[in-house]
N, C-alpha and C positions, 0 to 999 in steps of 0.2 A: 504493501500499500503507499501511498506517497508521503500518510504522516510518519511511517516509519522511515522514512531516508534519512541516512546522517549526511551532515553536512562536513564532509573530511578537512576541505579546507580551511572550515571555520574552526573545527578541533584543532588541526594542526598550529595555526595564531593564537588559540587559548593555551597548549600546552607549551608554546613558546615565550608566551607571557604569563604564564605560571614558574617555567623557570628560571627568567630573569629575576624573579623574586626570592625563590624558593633557596638557589644557589648563593645569592648575597648573604642570605639568611644563616644559612649552615654555616659558611665561611664566618661569618660572626661570631656565632655559638659556639664552633669549635675553637676560633681563636682566643675566646676570652676565657676557656678554661683550661687552658694549656700554661707551662711556667713559661719565664720568660726566654728561655735556651730553647724550647721548642718552638715557641713563635718565631725565635727569629732565625731557623731554620728555614722559613718561607713555604714548606708545603703545607698550605692551607688547606686543601682537602683532607688532611693525617687526620684521625682522630686525636684527646686528647691520651696521652700515655705521660707521666700518671695524671689523672685527675687531681686541676689544682684551681683553687679560687682565690688565688692569692695575686691576681688580679684585678677584681673587684674590691677586695683590702683594699690594698694601695689605691684603686679609683674614690675608692670610699673615703678616704682620709683626706687623699691629695685634693680633692674638689669640697673639699666638705658637703658631702653630697645632699646630708639631712638638713639643712641649710637651704639648698638650691632647690632642692627638692619639693620642701615647703612652701616656698615664693612661687614656685612656677604651679603646684596645686590650689594655692590662693588666685593666683591672677586666672587660670586657666576655668575653675569654678565661677568665679564671679562673671566671667566673661561668656560661661553658657548658659548658665541663669538668666544675665543679662538681654543676653541676644534671645533667648529665648520668649521670655516674658513680654520685652519690649516690639518683639517683631509681631509677634502672635496680637498682640494687643493693637499695633498701627494697623497691620492686616486685618483685624476685624472691621476696624474704623473704615478704612478703606474700600476693601470690599462690601462692606454695607452701605455705604455713602459715595459709592460711583458715577451717581449720575449728579452729583454735587462737583463743579469744574475746581473745588481747593482740592477736596479729596484725589480727585483722579490729576490733576497738574501734581500731586505730590508726589504720587506714584511714580510718576514719569521722572519726577525728579531725583527720586530716590534709584531710581536706574539707572540715571546719567553718573549718579554717585558712584557705582559698580567699577567704571572706568576710568578710573583715578586712583592711580595708586600710591601707597604710604611716601615712598620715596621722593614722587612729586611734590609733598606739601609736607616734608619731613620737617624741613628747618621752621615755618613756622609754628610748626606744632611743639617742637623743641622748646621754644622759646614763650609759647604759651600754658605750656605744661610750667616750665621753670617759673612763669611770673604769677602763676598760678597755685604754686606750693603743690604741684601734681606730678613734681619729676623724681616719682616714686611706685612701687608696683600699682596701687590704687589709679596713678596716673595712665599705665600702662592697661588696665582693668577695663576702664572708659574708654580709650581709644578704639579697642579690638573690639569690644561693642559697638563702638559709631562706625567700622569701616566693616562689619560683617551684616549690619543691618540691610544692607540694600539685596542683598543675597537673598538673606532669611525672607523677607517680606516677600520679595518674587515667589519663593516657597510654600510661604504661609498662604498668599492671596491666592494662588491657583489651587491649592488644599478646597481653601474656601468656598471655593465656587464650586464645588461638589457637596457641599453640605446646604440639604434641602432649607428653606429659608419657612418652611413649613414648621418647622420644628421650635424656630425662634417666635413663632405667631403663638404657637401652641402654649409655650412659656409663658408669654405675655398676656395670652387669656389668663392663665393662672394666675397672677399677680405679679411677674418675676419682672424687677427690674431689667434694664440693659446691662448693669452691672453685674448682676445675679446669672441673667444668663447667660453672661460670656464664661462665668469662673464655674457654674455647675452645670452646664451644657455644652457650649463649646469650645474651651478648652480641654475638657476631657477628651472628645472627638479626635481636635488636634492633637492627641500622643502619638500616631505612626509618624506625623509630618516633624514633632517636635525633636524626636530622637533622630529624624534626619537630621534637622536645623542642628541640635545639640552635639552631633558628632563631627559635623562639617566645622563648628566653633571650637570644638575641642581640641582637634587636629591643628586647624590654624593659629589657635591660641597656645598650643602646647610645643608647637613646633618652631615657632617665630622667633628671630633671632634679632631682625635688623632692630623691630621697634622698643624691647626691653632694652638693648644696648646703648640706644639713640637718649633714650626718656629717663633712663633711673641713673640719678646722678651717684647714688651710696653703689662701691662694689659689694658689698654686702649683702644684698637686696635683688641682684643678679639671677636670671633664672637659669636653669641646666642649660640649655645651648649658648651662653654667654658664657658661663662659668668655664664650659667644656673648653669653648675658645682661647677661654684667657690661657687654658693650661695646656694649650695643643701643642706648644713643642716641647713640655714634658712629656707628654705622650708618642711622641716622633719616634724617638728607638725603644720604647714599649709597647710592641702592638696587642700583647694580651690584655694591658692596662687601658690603652686605647680601644679595644671592641669592649671589654669587659663594662664603661664607661658610657658607651654607644647604646649597649643591649640595655643598662640599665636605665638610661634616658626612655628610649622607646619602647620598653617593655609595658606600660601604662597608656598607651596609643594601642598597641596589639591587644591589650585585654578587653579596653574598651571597647574597641571594634567589634573583636568575637564576639562578644555578650550584646551587642545593640544592631549587630549587620541586619540580623531580620527584619528589626523595625526600620531601617535603613530602607531596604528595601521596597518593604512595605508603602513606606510612606513616598516614594520618591515614583511608584506602580499608581498607587490611587490618586495621586496629585495629578498625573497625567493623564487621568482621564476622568472626565464630565460624568458625575456619577446622574 
């Protein structure tokens, strides 16, 4: 039957894409658990013998990993929460008032902001955060939220158009206010798209290097990517320490994605089709 046909070229492409991810991850894992002498041999595909965690211990102490990890967690958590809540509220207002010119223009204005990368406005942002006393993780969190709102509102707005307006009308007939309708009815229905927006916000915030390095003035309050770059010269000759540090930094992102990928795919597919 036609439905049983296998798309061989597409399968090959997907396998190659998977290999480009699996092979570097395998090399990172094996090198991170090697001793310094083993890592220096240059055989990236060999298994650790003996199995060693000295690279993790050295990276933990050298970079003051707990402090940098805590700063990254706080910035990322604030960015995710702010992006999801503000994005959902703004999208609800825009989608339900689309006939009003102000809301419609606001949507297009936010979409236009997607084409302005942070490096273009980096200098004025540095000056403004310094003048406002936000040259710290709080300022980085606020900027992360602002720069991620455009894409988040685009996703939320598309998803909201698939939710029947009759549900809100029923809630209002029962005496619910607009605020109650949003929090008790609409926001729970946005859970799949909230997961999608949340994972995108998490990855963008957790992996960001440029914004924290330019905004945060205190080196003790820097995030993991910035701290790793500061100690990059000390990692250059110790491959096991270098890969152990990278593995510790990217482990939270991998774990979060593994646990949320189902909701991410559900949010993307539901937002793409109007029900």
